[in-house]
C-alpha positions as CSV (number, residue, x, y, z in Angstrom):
1,M,-25.2,-5.2,3.8
2,I,-24.8,-8.5,2.0
3,R,-26.3,-7.1,-1.2
4,Y,-24.1,-4.1,-0.9
5,I,-20.9,-6.3,-0.7
6,I,-22.0,-8.4,-3.6
7,N,-22.7,-5.3,-5.7
8,R,-19.3,-3.9,-4.9
9,L,-17.6,-7.1,-5.8
10,L,-19.5,-7.1,-9.2
11,I,-18.5,-3.5,-9.8
12,S,-14.8,-4.5,-9.2
13,I,-14.8,-6.8,-12.2
14,P,-14.9,-4.1,-14.9
15,V,-12.4,-2.0,-12.8
16,L,-10.0,-4.9,-12.8
17,F,-10.6,-5.3,-16.5
18,L,-9.8,-1.7,-17.1
19,V,-6.6,-1.8,-14.9
20,S,-5.4,-4.9,-16.8
21,L,-6.1,-3.3,-20.2
22,I,-4.2,-0.1,-19.2
23,S,-1.2,-2.0,-17.8
24,F,-1.1,-4.2,-20.9
25,S,-1.3,-1.3,-23.3
26,I,1.3,0.8,-21.5
27,M,3.8,-2.0,-21.4
28,Q,3.4,-2.4,-25.2
29,L,4.2,1.2,-25.7
30,V,7.3,1.3,-23.5
31,P,10.5,1.3,-25.5
32,G,12.7,-1.8,-25.4
33,D,12.4,-5.4,-26.5
34,P,12.4,-8.2,-23.9
35,A,13.5,-10.6,-26.6
36,V,16.8,-8.8,-26.8
37,L,17.3,-9.0,-23.1
38,I,16.5,-12.7,-23.0
39,A,18.6,-13.6,-26.1
40,G,21.5,-11.5,-24.9
41,L,23.3,-8.5,-26.4
42,S,25.6,-10.8,-28.4
43,A,22.7,-12.6,-30.1
44,T,22.1,-12.3,-33.8
45,P,19.0,-10.7,-35.2
46,A,17.8,-14.2,-36.3
47,E,18.2,-15.5,-32.7
48,V,16.3,-12.5,-31.3
49,E,13.5,-13.0,-33.8
50,Q,13.3,-16.7,-32.8
51,V,13.0,-15.8,-29.1
52,R,10.3,-13.2,-30.1
53,I,8.3,-15.9,-31.9
54,Q,8.6,-18.3,-29.0
55,L,7.3,-15.7,-26.6
56,G,4.5,-14.7,-28.9
57,L,5.7,-11.1,-29.1
58,D,5.5,-11.1,-32.9
59,K,1.7,-11.3,-32.9
60,P,-0.5,-8.2,-33.2
61,F,-1.5,-6.3,-30.1
62,H,-5.1,-7.5,-30.1
63,V,-4.1,-11.2,-30.5
64,Q,-1.7,-10.9,-27.5
65,L,-4.4,-9.1,-25.4
66,L,-7.1,-11.7,-26.2
67,S,-4.7,-14.5,-25.5
68,W,-3.8,-13.0,-22.1
69,Y,-7.4,-12.5,-21.1
70,G,-8.2,-16.1,-22.0
71,N,-5.3,-17.4,-20.0
72,M,-6.3,-15.1,-17.1
73,L,-9.8,-16.6,-17.0
74,D,-8.2,-20.0,-16.7
75,G,-6.1,-18.8,-13.7
76,N,-3.0,-18.6,-15.8
77,L,-1.2,-15.2,-15.6
78,G,1.6,-16.4,-17.9
79,T,5.3,-17.2,-17.4
80,S,7.9,-14.7,-16.4
81,L,10.1,-13.9,-19.4
82,L,13.2,-13.7,-17.4
83,L,12.6,-15.9,-14.3
84,G,11.1,-18.7,-16.3
85,R,8.5,-19.3,-13.5
86,D,4.7,-19.0,-13.3
87,V,3.7,-15.4,-12.6
88,L,1.0,-16.5,-10.1
89,E,3.5,-18.6,-8.2
90,V,6.1,-15.8,-8.0
91,T,3.4,-13.2,-7.0
92,L,2.0,-15.4,-4.2
93,E,5.6,-15.8,-2.9
94,R,6.3,-12.0,-2.9
95,L,2.9,-10.7,-1.8
96,P,3.0,-11.7,1.9
97,V,6.4,-10.0,2.2
98,S,5.1,-6.6,1.0
99,F,1.8,-7.0,2.7
100,S,3.4,-7.7,6.1
101,I,5.7,-4.7,5.9
102,A,2.8,-2.4,4.7
103,L,0.6,-3.7,7.5
104,Y,3.4,-3.1,10.1
105,A,3.8,0.5,8.7
106,L,0.0,0.9,8.9
107,V,-0.1,-0.1,12.5
108,L,2.7,2.4,13.3
109,T,0.8,5.1,11.3
110,V,-2.4,4.5,13.1
111,A,-0.9,4.3,16.6
112,V,1.4,7.2,16.4
113,G,-0.7,9.4,14.0
114,I,-4.0,9.2,15.9
115,F,-2.4,9.4,19.3
116,S,-0.3,12.5,18.5
117,G,-3.2,14.2,16.7
118,I,-5.5,13.7,19.7
119,V,-2.8,15.0,22.1
120,A,-2.2,18.0,19.9
121,A,-5.9,18.8,19.7
122,L,-6.4,18.5,23.5
123,R,-3.3,20.8,24.1
124,Q,-4.2,23.3,21.3
125,N,-2.0,26.3,21.0
126,T,0.5,25.0,23.6
127,W,4.1,24.0,23.2
128,V,2.9,20.3,23.0
129,D,0.7,21.2,20.0
130,Q,3.4,23.1,18.3
131,I,6.0,20.4,18.7
132,V,3.7,17.6,17.5
133,M,2.6,19.6,14.4
134,T,6.2,20.6,13.6
135,I,7.3,17.0,13.7
136,A,4.3,16.1,11.6
137,L,5.2,18.7,9.1
138,V,8.7,17.5,8.9
139,G,7.5,13.9,8.4
140,V,5.2,14.9,5.6
141,S,8.1,16.9,3.9
142,L,10.8,14.2,4.0
143,P,11.1,11.9,1.0
144,N,10.9,8.3,2.2
145,F,14.0,7.2,0.3
146,W,16.1,9.8,1.9
147,L,14.7,9.0,5.3
148,A,15.4,5.3,4.7
149,L,19.1,6.0,4.0
150,M,19.4,8.2,7.1
151,L,17.8,5.5,9.2
152,V,20.2,2.9,7.8
153,I,23.2,5.1,8.6
154,L,22.0,5.8,12.2
155,F,20.5,2.6,13.4
156,A,22.3,0.0,11.3
157,V,25.8,1.5,10.6
158,Q,26.4,3.8,13.6
159,L,24.4,2.1,16.4
160,G,24.2,-1.4,15.0
161,W,20.8,-2.0,16.5
162,L,19.0,-3.2,13.3
163,P,20.0,-4.9,10.1
164,S,20.6,-2.6,7.1
165,S,19.0,-5.0,4.5
166,G,17.4,-8.4,4.0
167,Y,14.2,-10.0,5.1
168,V,13.2,-12.7,7.6
169,D,10.0,-14.6,7.1
170,F,7.7,-13.9,10.0
171,R,6.4,-17.5,10.0
172,E,9.9,-18.7,10.8
173,D,11.3,-16.1,13.1
174,L,9.0,-13.4,14.4
175,V,11.7,-11.5,16.3
176,G,14.0,-11.6,13.3
177,W,11.1,-10.4,11.1
178,F,10.4,-7.5,13.5
179,Q,14.1,-6.5,13.4
180,A,14.4,-6.7,9.6
181,A,11.0,-5.0,9.0
182,T,11.3,-2.1,11.4
183,L,13.4,0.3,9.3
184,P,11.5,-0.2,6.1
185,A,8.2,0.1,8.0
186,V,9.2,3.3,9.7
187,S,10.5,4.7,6.4
188,L,7.1,4.0,4.8
189,A,5.1,5.2,7.8
190,M,6.8,8.5,8.6
191,L,5.1,10.5,5.9
192,Q,1.7,9.0,6.6
193,M,2.1,9.5,10.4
194,G,2.4,13.2,9.8
195,L,-0.6,13.3,7.5
196,L,-2.8,11.3,9.8
197,A,-1.8,13.4,12.8
198,R,-2.8,16.6,11.1
199,I,-6.1,15.1,10.0
200,T,-6.8,13.7,13.4
201,R,-6.0,17.0,15.1
202,S,-8.3,19.1,12.9
203,T,-11.1,16.6,13.1
204,M,-10.8,16.4,16.9
205,L,-10.9,20.2,17.3
206,E,-14.1,20.3,15.2
207,V,-15.7,17.5,17.2
208,L,-14.8,19.1,20.5
209,R,-16.8,22.2,19.4
210,Q,-20.0,20.3,18.8
211,D,-23.1,20.8,21.0
212,Y,-23.2,17.2,22.2
213,I,-19.7,17.5,23.6
214,R,-20.7,20.6,25.5
215,T,-23.8,18.8,26.8
216,A,-21.7,15.9,28.0
217,R,-19.4,18.2,29.9
218,A,-22.4,20.1,31.3
219,K,-23.6,16.8,32.7
220,G,-20.4,16.5,34.7
221,L,-18.9,13.6,32.8
222,P,-15.2,13.1,33.4
223,H,-12.9,14.5,30.7
224,Y,-11.6,11.0,29.7
225,R,-15.1,9.8,29.1
226,V,-16.1,12.8,27.0
227,V,-13.0,12.3,24.8
228,G,-12.9,8.5,24.8
229,K,-16.6,7.7,24.4
230,H,-18.2,10.7,22.7
231,A,-15.4,12.4,20.7
232,L,-13.1,9.6,19.7
233,K,-15.7,7.5,17.9
234,N,-16.8,10.5,15.8
235,V,-13.1,11.4,15.1
236,M,-12.6,7.9,13.6
237,I,-15.2,8.4,10.8
238,P,-13.0,10.6,8.5
239,V,-9.9,8.8,9.8
240,I,-11.1,5.5,8.6
241,T,-11.9,7.0,5.2
242,V,-8.3,8.2,4.9
243,L,-6.8,4.8,6.1
244,G,-7.7,3.1,2.8
245,I,-5.8,5.8,0.9
246,I,-2.9,5.6,3.3
247,F,-2.6,1.8,3.0
248,S,-2.6,2.1,-0.8
249,L,0.2,4.7,-0.6
250,L,2.2,2.4,1.7
251,L,1.9,-0.4,-0.8
252,S,2.8,1.8,-3.8
253,G,5.8,3.3,-1.8
254,S,7.2,-0.2,-1.3
255,V,8.9,-0.2,-4.7
256,V,11.6,2.2,-3.6
257,I,11.9,1.0,0.0
258,E,12.1,-2.6,-0.9
259,T,14.9,-1.8,-3.4
260,I,16.9,0.1,-0.8
261,F,16.6,-2.6,1.9
262,S,16.9,-5.5,-0.5
263,I,13.5,-7.0,0.4
264,P,12.1,-9.7,-1.8
265,G,8.6,-8.3,-2.0
266,M,6.2,-7.2,-4.7
267,G,7.7,-3.7,-4.9
268,S,11.2,-4.9,-5.8
269,L,9.7,-7.5,-8.1
270,L,7.7,-4.9,-10.1
271,G,10.6,-2.5,-10.1
272,S,13.0,-5.0,-11.6
273,S,10.4,-6.3,-14.0
274,I,9.7,-2.8,-15.3
275,L,13.4,-2.2,-15.9
276,R,13.8,-5.6,-17.6
277,R,10.5,-5.4,-19.6
278,D,9.1,-8.6,-18.0
279,Y,5.5,-8.0,-19.3
280,P,3.7,-11.0,-17.7
281,V,5.1,-10.2,-14.2
282,I,4.2,-6.5,-14.5
283,Q,0.6,-7.2,-15.7
284,G,0.0,-10.0,-13.1
285,G,1.5,-7.9,-10.3
286,L,-0.6,-4.8,-11.1
287,L,-3.7,-7.0,-11.2
288,F,-3.0,-8.4,-7.8
289,V,-2.3,-5.0,-6.3
290,A,-5.5,-3.6,-7.8
291,T,-7.5,-6.5,-6.4
292,M,-6.0,-5.9,-2.9
293,L,-6.9,-2.2,-3.1
294,L,-10.4,-2.9,-4.2
295,L,-10.9,-5.3,-1.3
296,L,-9.4,-2.8,1.1
297,N,-11.8,-0.1,0.0
298,L,-14.7,-2.5,0.6
299,V,-13.4,-3.2,4.2
300,V,-13.1,0.6,4.7
301,D,-16.7,1.1,3.6
302,V,-18.0,-1.6,6.0
303,L,-16.0,-0.1,8.9
304,Y,-17.4,3.3,8.0
305,A,-20.9,2.0,8.5
306,Y,-19.9,0.5,11.9
307,F,-18.5,3.7,13.3
308,D,-21.2,6.0,11.8
309,P,-24.7,4.7,12.7
310,R,-26.2,7.1,10.1
311,V,-24.7,5.1,7.3
312,R,-26.6,1.9,6.5
313,Y,-26.2,-0.2,3.5
314,D,-29.6,-1.8,3.4
315,D,-30.9,-3.9,0.6
316,G,-33.1,-1.1,-0.6
317,E,-30.3,1.4,-0.8
């Protein structure tokens, strides 16, 4: 297992290199000049050129790329062109915000999605199954930005139960964070809840048809033990595989949701940086997100081995 984890970490290095290369190249091809935005629309061409020289944007592509890689190896991701702050510092400030909301959304997704999928499978072809699957289908079909606006109108404007925007640090006020993060988390989780419910239902139905389940029932085991001990653990194997993808989707969906709810997270930072051509922030932010997703996939693989005894990452494998 240790060797497997080390190998995966080593494999992640060229992946991160490729991600950084792609993000750097794409941003160089995007129309627009950050020097114009920084100097201002009223600046003269000479003033814009001076800003461009100060930022190093006048140098060839390969020189900028090598300079950025050299700084990255020293732990320096550059300075934001517009904020005037260190990219690493800004990213570390915003990352816990996005991560906390995505984790909240993941907890909602797992709790509601798995539970509703199991209930639907155990009540197959009944009105319970049809209602759960209909709700799941609606959840999968609704765009999260539209759902976010509808939740704001209902729970913030009409009922006044939850705030419509803003963010409270969970380290300062846990209750305030819970209130501020609920609507964004539900908006992110609704689509994934429906997806996970449908996957859990189909997997549970397949597991319940297996011979070992029939054997357990023939031995006279109670229904809750057959489902909880024998079926549920096998259901979790494909579900865990999907959770890594779901969490990555939750993080990527935060760009729109954080903008709607005015949340100072990585999503809103990347969104504003893309619009304003803040190259260092975009490249550093994408590098951080890619690193998190790679580590998440590693955690998923380890959990997969725990739930499926047939999978073993021995030193010889």
